[in-house]
KEPA-794075 format. One line per 2 residues: number of its first residue (from 1); their letters; for each residue x, y, z of N, C-alpha, C, O. Coordinates in nm, 4 decimals, padded with zeros to 6 digits, always signed. Example, Ala and Ser with C-alpha at 12.3 -4.5 7.8 and 13.67 -1.06 7.14 Angstrom:
# residues 2
1	as	+01.3190 -00.5690 +00.7800 +01.2300 -00.4500 +00.7800 +01.3200 -00.3300 +00.7800 +01.4236 -00.3319 +00.8465; +01.2850 -00.2250 +00.7080 +01.3670 -00.1060 +00.7140 +01.2900 +00.0030 +00.7870 +01.3409 +00.1138 +00.8039
END
This chain:
# residues 113
1	ms	-00.2434 +01.3382 -00.8104 -00.1997 +01.2192 -00.8376 -00.0281 +01.2596 -00.9472 -00.0032 +01.2698 -01.0673; +00.0467 +01.2703 -00.8258 +00.2409 +01.2771 -00.9617 +00.2203 +01.1310 -01.1122 +00.2015 +01.0096 -01.1047
3	qe	+00.2335 +01.2090 -01.2097 +00.2516 +01.0808 -01.2758 +00.3514 +00.9401 -01.3047 +00.3432 +00.8294 -01.3578; +00.4388 +01.0162 -01.2395 +00.5554 +00.9213 -01.2515 +00.5510 +00.8976 -01.1015 +00.6661 +00.8854 -01.0596
5	vt	+00.4656 +00.8874 -01.0114 +00.4617 +00.7759 -00.9196 +00.3615 +00.6905 -00.9164 +00.3439 +00.6214 -00.8160; +00.2689 +00.6802 -01.0401 +00.1565 +00.6089 -01.1229 +00.2740 +00.4741 -01.2146 +00.2886 +00.3520 -01.2090
7	ef	+00.3406 +00.6004 -01.2992 +00.4177 +00.4892 -01.3580 +00.5212 +00.4014 -01.2848 +00.5447 +00.2913 -01.3346; +00.5695 +00.4287 -01.2004 +00.6923 +00.4025 -01.0904 +00.6454 +00.2922 -01.0167 +00.7293 +00.2088 -00.9827
9	ie	+00.4210 +00.2604 -00.9573 +00.4296 +00.1927 -00.9277 +00.3602 +00.0338 -01.0157 +00.3679 -00.0781 -00.9650; +00.2920 +00.0652 -01.1610 +00.2774 +00.0556 -01.2733 +00.3703 -00.1097 -01.2846 +00.3337 -00.2265 -01.2968
11	kv	+00.5146 -00.0353 -01.2717 +00.6463 -00.0930 -01.3310 +00.7054 -00.2022 -01.1736 +00.8049 -00.2738 -01.1620; +00.6109 -00.1758 -01.0905 +00.6751 -00.2838 -01.0018 +00.6768 -00.4622 -01.0154 +00.6122 -00.5441 -00.9500
13	ke	+00.7321 -00.4742 -01.0769 +00.6972 -00.6301 -01.1539 +00.6495 -00.6988 -01.0082 +00.5482 -00.7353 -01.0678; +00.6305 -00.7466 -00.8814 +00.5762 -00.8438 -00.8777 +00.3969 -00.7938 -00.8045 +00.3852 -00.6885 -00.7418
15	pw	+00.3223 -00.8522 -00.8189 +00.2270 -00.8436 -00.8882 +00.1244 -00.7765 -00.6949 +00.0427 -00.6926 -00.6573; +00.1820 -00.8524 -00.6580 +00.1028 -00.8243 -00.4424 +00.1661 -00.6990 -00.4311 +00.0920 -00.6193 -00.3734
17	qa	+00.2829 -00.6471 -00.4664 +00.3515 -00.5379 -00.4408 +00.3123 -00.4222 -00.4715 +00.3050 -00.3223 -00.4000; +00.2786 -00.4400 -00.6128 +00.2371 -00.2775 -00.7260 +00.0772 -00.3298 -00.6194 +00.0667 -00.2603 -00.5184
19	sl	+00.0120 -00.3924 -00.6291 -00.1727 -00.3656 -00.5835 -00.1502 -00.3039 -00.4122 -00.2288 -00.2218 -00.3648; -00.0088 -00.3693 -00.3189 +00.0426 -00.3054 -00.1775 +00.0951 -00.1598 -00.1555 +00.1035 -00.0954 -00.0509
21	sh	+00.1310 -00.1229 -00.2958 +00.2309 -00.0065 -00.3144 +00.0778 +00.0952 -00.3243 +00.0772 +00.1787 -00.2338; -00.0499 +00.1023 -00.4172 -00.1547 +00.0995 -00.4294 -00.2497 +00.1845 -00.3096 -00.3070 +00.2931 -00.3006
23	fl	-00.2345 +00.1023 -00.2531 -00.3126 +00.1068 -00.1581 -00.2930 +00.1916 -00.0758 -00.3774 +00.2786 -00.0543; -00.1496 +00.1845 +00.0044 -00.0440 +00.2486 +00.0431 -00.0822 +00.4227 +00.0333 -00.1640 +00.4904 +00.0955
25	rq	+00.0345 +00.4635 -00.0927 -00.0234 +00.5321 -00.1369 -00.1962 +00.6037 -00.1061 -00.2240 +00.7176 -00.0686; -00.2983 +00.4769 -00.1415 -00.4203 +00.5421 -00.1081 -00.3897 +00.6583 +00.0109 -00.3831 +00.7811 +00.0169
27	vv	-00.3696 +00.4978 +00.1370 -00.3671 +00.5277 +00.2747 -00.3220 +00.6412 +00.3236 -00.3736 +00.6927 +00.4228; -00.1885 +00.7098 +00.2399 -00.1067 +00.8462 +00.2624 -00.2386 +00.9166 +00.2152 -00.3044 +00.9748 +00.3014
29	hn	-00.2863 +00.9159 +00.0738 -00.3855 +01.0012 +00.0206 -00.4667 +01.0416 +00.1141 -00.4711 +01.1554 +00.1608; -00.5805 +00.8835 +00.1654 -00.6783 +00.9661 +00.2388 -00.5643 +01.0156 +00.4338 -00.6201 +01.0744 +00.5264
31	ai	-00.4581 +00.9831 +00.4376 -00.5136 +01.0572 +00.5693 -00.4262 +01.2682 +00.5333 -00.4343 +01.3727 +00.5979; -00.3662 +01.2360 +00.4211 -00.3027 +01.3865 +00.3955 -00.3577 +01.4574 +00.2936 -00.2727 +01.5118 +00.2231
33	pd	-00.5193 +01.4836 +00.2472 -00.5839 +01.5253 +00.1664 -00.4479 +01.5662 +00.0634 -00.4110 +01.5027 -00.0355; -00.3956 +01.6745 +00.1119 -00.2992 +01.8093 +00.0157 -00.2005 +01.7432 -00.0022 -00.1084 +01.8087 -00.0511
35	vq	-00.1737 +01.6137 +00.0212 -00.0650 +01.5691 -00.0414 +00.0534 +01.5879 -00.1573 +00.0171 +01.5680 -00.2733; +00.1015 +01.6007 -00.1493 +00.2118 +01.6380 -00.2722 +00.2514 +01.5220 -00.3027 +00.2087 +01.4463 -00.2155
37	er	+00.3047 +01.4706 -00.3722 +00.3665 +01.3606 -00.4250 +00.5126 +01.4229 -00.6079 +00.5079 +01.5068 -00.6979; +00.6059 +01.3199 -00.5655 +00.7124 +01.3221 -00.6033 +00.8533 +01.1566 -00.5701 +00.8797 +01.0934 -00.4679
39	mq	+00.9219 +01.1438 -00.7565 +01.0141 +01.0472 -00.7401 +01.1306 +01.1068 -00.7022 +01.1734 +01.2141 -00.7446; +01.1962 +01.0139 -00.5975 +01.2901 +01.0574 -00.5526 +01.3795 +00.9548 -00.4574 +01.3288 +00.9204 -00.3506
41	yn	+01.5298 +00.8979 -00.4980 +01.5817 +00.8333 -00.5068 +01.5315 +00.7289 -00.5573 +01.5825 +00.6208 -00.5276; +01.3771 +00.7355 -00.6799 +01.3852 +00.5978 -00.7342 +01.2916 +00.5192 -00.6589 +01.2682 +00.4007 -00.6825
43	kp	+01.2004 +00.6360 -00.5025 +01.1435 +00.6008 -00.4402 +01.0465 +00.7009 -00.3880 +01.0751 +00.7802 -00.2983; +00.8656 +00.6909 -00.4804 +00.7304 +00.7630 -00.4204 +00.7641 +00.8074 -00.3207 +00.7952 +00.7247 -00.2350
45	hf	+00.7728 +00.9375 -00.2885 +00.7569 +01.0319 -00.1865 +00.6783 +01.1180 -00.1027 +00.6899 +01.2395 -00.1184; +00.5993 +01.0720 -00.0152 +00.4770 +01.2126 -00.0197 +00.4956 +01.3061 +00.0619 +00.5919 +01.2855 +00.1357
47	lk	+00.4439 +01.3976 +00.0780 +00.5128 +01.5989 +00.1155 +00.4381 +01.6382 +00.1801 +00.3311 +01.6384 +00.1192; +00.4240 +01.6918 +00.3187 +00.3261 +01.7858 +00.3073 +00.3448 +01.9461 +00.3222 +00.3734 +01.9801 +00.4371
49	nk	+00.3356 +02.0352 +00.2416 +00.4102 +02.1600 +00.3603 +00.5994 +02.1645 +00.3210 +00.6916 +02.2346 +00.3629; +00.5889 +02.0344 +00.2065 +00.7762 +02.0654 +00.1580 +00.8644 +01.9209 +00.2309 +00.9581 +01.8495 +00.1952
51	ky	+00.7610 +01.9298 +00.3663 +00.8434 +01.7988 +00.5143 +00.7832 +01.6774 +00.3713 +00.7077 +01.6874 +00.2746; +00.8722 +01.5658 +00.4343 +00.8276 +01.4129 +00.4088 +00.7871 +01.4068 +00.4459 +00.7793 +01.4931 +00.5333
53	aa	+00.6772 +01.2807 +00.4454 +00.5168 +01.2343 +00.5455 +00.5476 +01.0966 +00.5606 +00.5325 +01.0194 +00.6553; +00.5991 +01.0812 +00.4341 +00.5886 +00.8815 +00.4169 +00.6651 +00.8767 +00.2945 +00.6888 +00.9671 +00.2144
55	vi	+00.6974 +00.7624 +00.2943 +00.7845 +00.6932 +00.1466 +00.7415 +00.5806 +00.1759 +00.6853 +00.5604 +00.2835; +00.7634 +00.4689 +00.0684 +00.6902 +00.3606 +00.0713 +00.8461 +00.2829 -00.1201 +00.8823 +00.3123 -00.2341
57	st	+00.8613 +00.2011 -00.0304 +00.9996 +00.1634 -00.1149 +00.9749 -00.0021 -00.1241 +00.9137 -00.0645 -00.0374; +01.0187 -00.0474 -00.2146 +00.9976 -00.1796 -00.2845 +01.1384 -00.2863 -00.3125 +01.2255 -00.2684 -00.3977
59	sk	+01.1333 -00.3495 -00.2574 +01.2797 -00.4449 -00.2465 +01.2478 -00.5815 -00.2912 +01.1353 -00.6269 -00.3124; +01.3422 -00.6312 -00.3010 +01.2559 -00.8209 -00.3328 +01.1877 -00.8754 -00.3155 +01.1229 -00.9413 -00.3968
61	da	+01.1704 -00.8666 -00.1531 +01.1513 -00.9819 -00.1202 +00.9620 -00.9034 -00.0048 +00.8752 -00.9672 +00.0549; +00.9844 -00.7066 -00.0323 +00.9135 -00.6866 +00.0878 +00.8205 -00.5558 +00.0316 +00.8158 -00.5673 -00.0909
63	vs	+00.7800 -00.4918 +00.0550 +00.6937 -00.3326 +00.0964 +00.7049 -00.2360 +00.2192 +00.6256 -00.2176 +00.3116; +00.8785 -00.1561 +00.1817 +00.8892 -00.1039 +00.2666 +00.7592 +00.0243 +00.3050 +00.7274 +00.0915 +00.2069
65	ft	+00.6989 +00.0529 +00.4157 +00.6561 +00.1746 +00.4081 +00.6888 +00.2722 +00.5015 +00.6221 +00.2294 +00.5957; +00.7602 +00.4039 +00.5571 +00.8363 +00.4951 +00.6292 +00.7589 +00.5834 +00.6201 +00.7153 +00.6187 +00.5105
67	if	+00.7083 +00.6648 +00.7839 +00.6653 +00.7310 +00.8348 +00.7305 +00.8484 +00.8989 +00.7722 +00.8432 +01.0146; +00.7406 +00.9683 +00.8142 +00.8010 +01.0593 +00.9372 +00.8192 +01.0896 +01.0344 +00.8310 +00.9882 +01.1032
69	nt	+00.8342 +01.2046 +01.1102 +00.7955 +01.3413 +01.2243 +00.6710 +01.2533 +01.3052 +00.5503 +01.2762 +01.3129; +00.7796 +01.1108 +01.3782 +00.7562 +01.0054 +01.4700 +00.7646 +00.9984 +01.5914 +00.7280 +00.9065 +01.6647
71	ag	+00.8129 +01.0951 +01.6173 +00.9164 +01.1230 +01.7821 +00.7737 +01.1176 +01.8778 +00.7831 +01.0514 +01.9811; +00.6713 +01.1692 +01.8552 +00.6167 +01.1842 +01.8908 +00.4686 +01.0809 +01.9706 +00.3999 +01.1068 +02.0695
73	le	+00.4651 +00.9511 +01.8659 +00.3361 +00.8663 +01.8427 +00.3767 +00.7126 +01.9719 +00.4757 +00.6556 +02.0179; +00.2150 +00.7050 +01.9818 +00.2612 +00.5309 +02.0259 +00.2575 +00.4911 +01.8866 +00.1866 +00.5326 +01.7949
75	lp	+00.3730 +00.3781 +01.8896 +00.3333 +00.3076 +01.7314 +00.3272 +00.1732 +01.8838 +00.3811 +00.1647 +01.9941; +00.1937 +00.0599 +01.7736 +00.1890 -00.0765 +01.8847 +00.3834 -00.1374 +01.8356 +00.4701 -00.1335 +01.7483
77	eg	+00.3570 -00.1760 +01.9409 +00.5025 -00.2733 +02.0121 +00.5525 -00.3566 +01.9117 +00.4566 -00.4213 +01.8699; +00.6790 -00.3951 +01.8375 +00.7083 -00.4937 +01.7639 +00.7395 -00.4255 +01.6598 +00.8545 -00.3945 +01.6285
79	vf	+00.5825 -00.3826 +01.5662 +00.6151 -00.3488 +01.4995 +00.6811 -00.2117 +01.3097 +00.6541 -00.1917 +01.1912; +00.7482 -00.1788 +01.3914 +00.8408 -00.0527 +01.2844 +00.9750 -00.0892 +01.4163 +00.9947 -00.1224 +01.5332
81	dg	+01.0371 -00.0522 +01.2890 +01.1773 -00.0452 +01.3166 +01.2230 +00.1282 +01.2937 +01.1395 +00.2078 +01.2509; +01.3383 +00.1629 +01.3221 +01.3632 +00.3196 +01.3030 +01.4502 +00.3217 +01.4068 +01.4885 +00.2419 +01.4924
83	pp	+01.4861 +00.5137 +01.3547 +01.5030 +00.5987 +01.5200 +01.4053 +00.6857 +01.5382 +01.3320 +00.6830 +01.4392; +01.3709 +00.7578 +01.6135 +01.1795 +00.8191 +01.6793 +01.1775 +00.9364 +01.5633 +01.0675 +00.9915 +01.5576
85	er	+01.2766 +00.9874 +01.4678 +01.2060 +01.1046 +01.4250 +01.1244 +00.9631 +01.3074 +01.0053 +00.9887 +01.2904; +01.1659 +00.8444 +01.2403 +01.0897 +00.8231 +01.0981 +01.0727 +00.6728 +01.1598 +01.1435 +00.6273 +01.2497
87	kt	+00.9481 +00.5929 +01.0841 +01.0021 +00.4437 +01.1431 +00.9013 +00.3656 +00.9856 +00.8268 +00.4110 +00.8988; +00.9391 +00.2742 +01.0102 +00.8787 +00.1930 +00.9047 +00.8685 +00.0584 +00.9487 +00.9468 -00.0037 +01.0205
89	ik	+00.7568 +00.0191 +00.8941 +00.7329 -00.0936 +00.8931 +00.7329 -00.2330 +00.8098 +00.6395 -00.2905 +00.8656; +00.7779 -00.3177 +00.7158 +00.8049 -00.4296 +00.6372 +00.6566 -00.5164 +00.6053 +00.5957 -00.5822 +00.6896
91	fr	+00.6195 -00.4991 +00.4716 +00.5094 -00.6038 +00.4430 +00.5776 -00.7065 +00.3409 +00.6583 -00.6768 +00.2528; +00.5240 -00.8439 +00.3738 +00.6055 -00.9219 +00.3125 +00.4514 -01.0263 +00.1883 +00.3382 -01.0128 +00.2348
93	ng	+00.4545 -01.0573 +00.1402 +00.3067 -01.0870 +00.0693 +00.2404 -01.2058 +00.1037 +00.3086 -01.3053 +00.1284; +00.1047 -01.2114 +00.1097 +00.0273 -01.2256 +00.2457 -00.0030 -01.1178 +00.3687 -00.1039 -01.0474 +00.3729
95	qq	+00.0665 -01.1180 +00.4338 +00.0819 -01.0501 +00.5264 -00.0157 -00.9343 +00.5481 +00.0024 -00.8253 +00.4939; -00.1342 -00.9635 +00.6398 -00.2163 -00.9007 +00.6946 -00.1614 -00.6809 +00.6881 -00.0571 -00.6190 +00.7094
97	id	-00.2802 -00.6485 +00.6539 -00.2602 -00.5003 +00.6609 -00.3689 -00.4455 +00.7334 -00.4796 -00.4429 +00.6795; -00.3568 -00.4115 +00.8215 -00.4731 -00.2721 +00.9113 -00.4035 -00.1160 +00.8568 -00.3238 -00.0342 +00.9029
99	gg	-00.4705 -00.1283 +00.7552 -00.4918 +00.0134 +00.6450 -00.5158 +00.1499 +00.7843 -00.4557 +00.2438 +00.8364; -00.6832 +00.0550 +00.7922 -00.7058 +00.1851 +00.9507 -00.5510 +00.2733 +00.9833 -00.4832 +00.3576 +00.9246
101	ml	-00.5452 +00.2028 +01.1022 -00.4152 +00.2309 +01.1547 -00.2857 +00.2771 +01.0981 -00.2056 +00.3467 +01.1604; -00.2613 +00.2115 +00.9110 -00.1598 +00.2876 +00.8675 -00.2049 +00.5163 +00.8584 -00.1405 +00.6161 +00.8910
103	td	-00.3411 +00.4933 +00.7982 -00.4337 +00.6047 +00.8211 -00.3881 +00.6812 +00.9251 -00.2999 +00.7670 +00.9221; -00.4322 +00.6564 +00.9862 -00.4461 +00.7019 +01.1727 -00.2650 +00.7565 +01.2196 -00.2233 +00.8552 +01.2801
105	lv	-00.2157 +00.6721 +01.1751 -00.0599 +00.7186 +01.2382 +00.0095 +00.8525 +01.1576 +00.0613 +00.9526 +01.2072; -00.0160 +00.8026 +00.9636 +00.0512 +00.8919 +00.9558 -00.0433 +01.0630 +00.9278 +00.0267 +01.1642 +00.9281
107	kq	-00.1504 +01.0732 +00.9124 -00.2079 +01.1378 +00.9901 -00.1977 +01.1947 +01.1136 -00.1706 +01.3148 +01.1114; -00.2145 +01.1324 +01.2456 -00.1126 +01.2086 +01.3733 +00.0446 +01.2296 +01.2895 +00.1045 +01.3357 +01.3073
109	as	+00.0934 +01.1426 +01.2161 +00.2954 +01.2018 +01.1757 +00.2573 +01.3452 +01.1560 +00.2862 +01.4393 +01.2299; +00.1604 +01.3481 +01.0013 +00.1435 +01.4470 +00.9361 +00.0863 +01.5903 +00.9997 +00.1129 +01.6932 +00.9377
111	st	+00.0089 +01.5983 +01.1212 -00.0809 +01.6902 +01.1774 +00.0648 +01.8006 +01.1775 +00.0868 +01.8584 +01.0711; +00.1320 +01.8193 +01.2610 +00.2620 +01.9181 +01.2984 +00.3031 +01.9347 +01.1846 +00.4115 +01.9831 +01.2174
113	l	+00.3056 +01.9345 +01.0964 +00.4131 +01.9177 +00.9356 +00.3617 +02.0791 +00.8819 +00.4032 +02.1248 +00.7754
END
């Protein structure tokens, strides 16, 4: 795990956002055992074979999680936004998160990277 990513998450101001960012990072590691991490554009990026697999982004009232290479995936209706090649889900404080679903989607999306 990248020290830069760890430091970024530890500096997130809202405790629920930091906790969720840690959780989403673990989702990616569970889905992609050999994932590489790096900070880019002030956001944690996760790569497989030097190609983007996922990104975590925090804003004032949300944490966004983007999964790349999603064109062939069947996604839950009305949950994700974005173009076919990458989909983003926004989480707000207190929202339920299906870690198993996210892990499966990241695993499927990254399987061809």
